C-alpha positions in Angstrom: 44.6 -20.8 6.0 43.8 -21.5 9.3 40.5 -20.5 8.4 39.9 -22.3 5.3 40.6 -25.6 7.1 38.3 -24.6 9.5 35.2 -24.2 7.1 36.8 -27.6 5.8 36.2 -29.6 8.8 32.5 -28.3 9.5 31.2 -31.9 8.4 27.9 -32.9 7.2 27.2 -34.5 10.6 28.0 -31.2 12.4 25.5 -29.2 10.0 23.1 -31.8 11.0 23.4 -31.1 14.7 23.7 -27.1 14.2 20.3 -27.5 12.3 18.7 -29.4 15.0 20.2 -27.3 18.1 18.7 -24.1 15.7 15.1 -25.7 15.3 15.2 -26.3 19.0 15.9 -22.8 19.8 13.2 -21.4 17.4 10.3 -23.6 18.3 11.3 -22.4 22.0 11.0 -18.9 20.7 14.6 -18.4 22.3 15.4 -16.2 19.0 18.7 -14.1 20.6 20.5 -17.3 21.3 19.0 -18.7 18.0 20.2 -16.0 15.7 23.8 -16.1 17.1 24.0 -19.6 16.6 23.1 -19.3 13.0 25.3 -16.6 12.1 28.2 -18.3 13.3 27.1 -21.4 11.2 26.7 -19.0 8.4 30.1 -17.8 8.9 31.7 -21.2 8.5 29.9 -22.0 5.0 30.2 -18.9 3.6 26.5 -18.0 3.9 25.7 -21.6 2.5 23.4 -23.3 4.5 19.5 -23.8 3.6 17.8 -24.5 6.4 19.7 -21.7 9.0 18.6 -19.1 6.3 15.3 -20.2 6.2 15.0 -20.0 10.1 16.6 -16.7 10.2 14.2 -15.3 7.5 11.3 -16.8 9.6 12.9 -15.0 12.6 13.4 -11.5 11.3 10.2 -11.5 9.7 8.5 -11.8 13.0 10.7 -9.2 14.0 8.8 -7.1 11.3 12.2 -7.0 9.2 10.1 -8.2 6.2 13.2 -6.6 3.2 15.5 -8.7 5.3 13.5 -11.9 5.6 12.8 -11.8 1.8 16.3 -11.7 1.0 17.0 -14.5 3.2 14.3 -16.7 1.9 15.9 -15.7 -1.6 19.2 -16.8 -0.6 18.0 -20.1 0.8 15.8 -20.8 -2.8 18.6 -19.8 -4.7 20.8 -23.4 -2.7 17.6 -25.0 -3.1 15.4 -24.0 -5.7 12.8 -27.1 -5.8 11.8 -26.7 -1.8 8.5 -25.7 -1.7 8.6 -24.6 1.6 11.0 -22.3 0.6 8.8 -20.7 -2.5 5.9 -20.6 -0.3 7.9 -18.2 2.4 9.2 -16.1 -0.3 5.6 -15.7 -1.7 4.4 -14.8 1.8 7.5 -12.2 2.1 5.9 -10.7 -0.9 2.8 -10.6 -0.1 3.6 -8.5 3.2 5.3 -6.3 1.3 2.0 -5.4 -0.6 3.6 -7.0 -3.9 0.4 -9.4 -4.4 1.0 -9.8 -8.4 4.9 -10.7 -7.8 3.4 -13.5 -4.7 1.2 -15.0 -7.0 4.0 -15.3 -9.8 5.9 -16.9 -7.3 3.4 -19.7 -6.3 2.7 -19.9 -9.9 6.0 -21.3 -10.3 6.0 -24.0 -7.7 2.9 -25.2 -9.2 4.9 -25.4 -12.8 7.7 -27.3 -10.7 4.7 -29.7 -10.0 3.3 -28.9 -6.5 -0.5 -29.1 -7.6 -1.6 -30.7 -4.4 -0.4 -28.1 -1.5 -3.6 -26.6 -0.5 -1.7 -23.8 1.2 0.1 -22.8 -2.5 -3.6 -22.7 -3.7 -5.3 -21.2 -0.5 -2.2 -18.3 -0.5 -3.0 -17.7 -4.5 -6.7 -17.0 -3.7 -5.3 -14.5 -1.2 -3.0 -12.8 -3.5 -5.6 -12.5 -6.3 -8.6 -11.4 -3.9 -6.3 -8.5 -3.5 -5.5 -8.1 -7.4 -9.6 -7.4 -7.5 -9.3 -10.8 -9.7 -12.4 -12.3 -7.6 -13.2 -14.9 -9.7 -9.6 -16.2 -10.1 -9.4 -16.0 -6.2 -13.0 -18.0 -5.8 -11.3 -20.6 -8.2 -8.0 -21.0 -6.4 -9.8 -21.1 -3.1 -12.2 -23.7 -4.1 -9.0 -25.9 -5.4 -7.4 -25.6 -2.2 -10.8 -26.7 -0.4 -10.9 -29.5 -2.4 -7.5 -30.4 -2.0 -7.7 -30.2 2.2 -10.2 -28.0 4.0 -9.6 -25.5 6.0 -11.3 -23.2 8.4 -9.1 -20.0 6.9 -9.9 -20.9 3.4 -13.6 -21.1 4.0 -13.3 -17.5 5.7 -11.5 -16.1 2.9 -14.0 -17.7 0.6 -16.7 -15.9 2.0 -15.3 -12.6 2.5 -15.0 -12.6 -1.0 -18.4 -13.7 -1.6 -19.5 -10.8 0.8 -17.5 -8.4 -0.6 -19.8 -9.2 -3.9 -22.6 -8.7 -2.0 -23.8 -12.6 -2.5 -24.8 -13.0 1.3 -26.7 -16.0 0.8 -24.2 -17.8 -1.0 -21.5 -16.9 1.8 -24.0 -18.1 4.3 -23.7 -21.4 2.3 -19.6 -21.5 2.7 -19.7 -20.8 6.1 -22.5 -23.5 6.6 -20.5 -25.8 4.9 -17.3 -24.9 7.2 -19.1 -25.7 10.4 -19.9 -29.0 9.2 -16.2 -29.8 9.6 -15.7 -27.3 12.7 -19.2 -27.0 14.3 -17.4 -25.3 17.5 -15.1 -22.7 15.7 -16.5 -19.2 17.1 -15.3 -17.0 14.5 -17.5 -19.0 11.8 -20.7 -19.0 14.7 -20.2 -15.3 14.8 -19.8 -14.7 11.0 -23.0 -16.5 10.0 -24.6 -14.9 12.9 -23.6 -11.1 11.4 -24.6 -12.3 7.7 -27.9 -13.3 8.9 -28.0 -10.0 11.0 -27.7 -8.3 7.5 -30.0 -10.2 6.0 -32.8 -9.0 8.3 -32.9 -12.9 9.7 -32.4 -11.7 13.3 -33.6 -14.9 15.0 -31.1 -17.1 13.1 -28.6 -14.4 13.7 -29.1 -14.7 17.5 -29.1 -18.1 17.4 -25.6 -18.7 15.7 -24.5 -15.6 18.1 -25.6 -17.2 21.2 -24.1 -20.7 19.7 -20.6 -18.8 19.5 -20.7 -17.4 22.8 -21.3 -20.8 24.6 -17.8 -21.3 23.3 -16.2 -18.0 23.4 -18.1 -15.7 26.3 -15.8 -13.2 25.8 -15.7 -12.6 22.3 -16.2 -8.7 22.1 -17.0 -9.1 18.5 -20.1 -11.5 19.0 -21.2 -9.9 21.9 -21.3 -6.5 20.5 -23.5 -8.4 17.5 -25.6 -9.9 19.9 -26.2 -6.8 21.8 -27.5 -4.8 18.7 -30.2 -7.4 18.1 -31.2 -7.4 21.7 -30.9 -3.6 21.7 -33.3 -3.5 18.3 -35.7 -5.3 20.5 -35.9 -2.5 23.1 -34.3 -4.0 25.6 -31.5 -1.8 26.6 -30.7 -2.9 30.0 -29.8 -6.6 28.9 -27.8 -5.1 25.9 -26.0 -2.8 28.3 -25.0 -5.7 30.4 -23.6 -7.6 27.2 -21.6 -4.1 26.3 -20.0 -3.9 30.1 -18.4 -7.5 28.9 -17.5 -6.3 25.7 -15.9 -3.1 27.0 -13.3 -4.9 29.7 -12.1 -6.6 26.2 -12.3 -3.6 23.8 -12.4 -0.2 25.8 -11.3 1.5 22.4 -14.0 0.3 20.4 -15.9 3.1 18.5 -18.6 0.7 17.5 -19.0 -0.1 21.0 -19.6 3.3 22.3 -21.9 3.9 19.5 -24.0 1.5 20.4 -23.9 2.0 24.6 -24.7 5.6 23.6 -27.9 4.6 21.7 -28.6 2.6 24.6 -28.7 5.7 26.9 -30.9 7.3 24.0 -32.9 4.8 24.1 -33.9 5.1 28.0 -34.0 8.8 27.7 -30.7 9.5 29.4 -29.4 12.1 26.7 -26.6 13.7 28.6 -24.7 10.0 28.7 -25.9 9.0 25.2 -24.1 12.2 24.2 -20.6 11.4 26.2 -20.8 8.1 24.7 -21.6 8.9 21.5 -18.6 11.9 21.3 -16.3 8.9 23.0 -17.0 7.2 19.5 -16.2 9.9 17.4 -13.1 10.3 19.3 -12.1 6.6 18.7 -13.4 7.0 15.3 -14.1 10.4 13.5 -14.6 9.1 10.1 -17.4 6.6 10.9 -20.6 8.3 9.6 -23.4 6.7 11.6 -21.7 7.7 14.8 -22.2 11.7 13.8 -25.7 10.6 12.3 -26.5 9.4 15.8 -25.2 12.3 17.6 -27.1 14.6 15.3 -30.7 12.5 16.0 -29.7 13.2 19.7 -29.5 16.8 19.7 -32.2 16.9 17.4 -34.6 15.3 20.2 -32.8 17.4 22.8 -33.8 20.6 20.3 -30.3 21.3 19.8 -31.0 22.3 16.4 -27.8 24.1 15.6 -25.9 21.1 16.8 -27.7 18.5 15.3 -27.4 20.7 11.9 -23.8 20.4 12.3 -23.8 16.2 12.9 -26.2 15.6 10.1 -24.0 18.1 7.6 -20.8 15.9 9.2 -22.9 12.4 8.5 -23.4 13.4 4.8 -20.2 14.5 4.1 -19.1 11.0 5.1 -21.7 8.9 3.7 -23.6 11.4 1.0 -25.8 8.2 -0.3 -28.2 8.1 3.2 -31.3 9.5 2.2 -32.5 9.7 5.8 -29.2 11.9 6.9 -31.0 14.6 4.4 -34.5 14.1 6.0 -33.3 14.4 9.3 -30.8 17.7 8.1 -34.2 19.1 6.7 -35.9 18.8 10.1 -33.1 20.5 11.9 -33.2 23.3 9.4 -36.7 23.7 9.4 -36.4 24.1 13.5 -33.6 26.7 12.4 -36.1 28.8 9.8 -33.8 28.0 7.2 -37.1 27.2 4.6 -35.4 27.1 1.8 -32.3 24.7 2.4 -35.2 22.9 4.2 -37.1 22.1 1.0 -34.0 21.3 -0.4 -32.8 18.7 1.9 -36.2 16.7 1.5 -36.1 17.0 -2.0 -33.1 15.5 -2.2 -34.2 12.7 0.2 -37.2 11.9 -2.3 -35.0 11.9 -5.0 -32.6 9.2 -3.4 -35.7 7.0 -1.8 -39.3 6.8 -1.9 -39.9 6.6 1.7 -43.4 7.6 2.9 -41.8 9.4 6.0 -40.0 11.8 4.0 -43.3 13.0 2.5 -45.0 13.2 5.6 -42.3 15.5 7.3 -42.0 17.6 4.2 -45.7 18.0 4.3 -45.9 18.8 7.8 -43.4 21.6 7.2 -45.1 23.3 4.0 -48.6 23.3 6.6 -46.0 25.1 9.1 -45.0 27.6 6.6 -48.6 28.2 4.8 -47.8 26.4 1.5 -51.1 24.5 1.8 -51.0 23.6 -2.0 -47.9 21.9 -2.2 -48.5 20.2 1.1 -51.7 18.4 -0.4 -49.2 17.2 -3.3 -46.7 15.7 -0.6 -49.4 14.1 1.2 -51.2 12.7 -1.7 -47.9 10.8 -2.2 -47.8 9.8 1.1 -51.1 8.2 0.9 -50.0 6.6 -1.7 -46.6 4.9 -0.2 -48.1 4.3 2.7 -51.0 2.2 1.2 -48.6 0.0 -0.1 -46.4 -0.3 3.3 -47.3 -4.0 5.2 -49.0 -3.7 8.6 -46.0 -4.3 10.4 -44.4 -1.1 8.9 -47.5 1.0 9.6 -47.5 0.2 12.7 -43.6 0.4 13.8 -44.1 4.0 14.7 -47.7 5.6 16.4 -46.5 9.2 15.8 -47.1 8.4 12.0 -50.7 7.7 12.2 -51.4 10.4 15.0 -49.6 13.4 12.5 -51.8 11.3 9.2 -54.8 12.3 11.2 -53.8 15.6 11.9 -52.5 16.3 8.5 -55.9 15.1 7.0 -58.2 17.1 9.1 -55.6 20.3 7.9 -55.6 19.4 4.4 -59.0 18.4 4.1 -58.5 14.8 3.1 -61.1 13.0 5.4 
């Protein structure tokens, strides 16, 4: 009887005071004390207190107890089914559990209840639909969110979908629009820079990446991208200085160690290059480009068996990269495996019309006495070489030298 009287005397004013204290403890991140007060409050009111349940749901989710948080938000939702904040948190917990369809349906219910002008609902719906691979519907939801209220996270999510669809220019346009409202956002600046880098506009990419670094000079992602552009222009020492800063922030980045390794390779420091690339491979054994680069370094140092091993590994991870087959063919030819080298060249040529493939194939055929077949490959090389622009022709001096030698050997002068 005493406990019943205690529950009855727990007045509305007392609840409000407790809710205030719960809120105060929560924003101070004093979670243990907050949970004690919540549990005591819920015990006094037979678990029928919306706000304590809501805050407990937030804390348990922060602690990684997603299922428990979902149950708590659903309890709070039963007490007040029209509370849009609770509905959004139910959806969020479902999303984190990978139940994207259910999360989207909960948001649909919020929209049916009349909450049509809440940007967060449309943003979260866009994220759910993106995970469900309904990309057009996802883009519509995200654009609806932006029409209500612009947020950087919505622009970023929309840009990611467009990038996924390989609509790079549209993605750039979305990010540039976002930068009109957040011109100093390093993440947006870096993302635009990376997209320009992907589309081959290196100067514009470097401009955005440099701007990003002025706002966040220790952003490892930005440093890595800027360093790769510097590295592409053969300024290995400056690139290594950049990478040294990034290594402090992300010492276990496979991509970083891969780039450092290729810097050392460019400086002809092969032992250091192999050491860095092997560290990158240890950190990410399924990244095909690291195996490919290890193959290049071993091929350059005449370790042909090791080169064969790494090129084979790269092909297993990414079988649609034609240059891997050409490099594998070179390694095989150095190992005197003529038949398999021919097969690798044929595979590379089947996948892509690159004059280098035909040139190297012709060289191998000449070295093996197959002059007639070499002439066929050289003629195909000449046809493709004639179509290339001057920049491409002059990018590798060895091509011109080898072309002249083959012309003499094959009587093509």
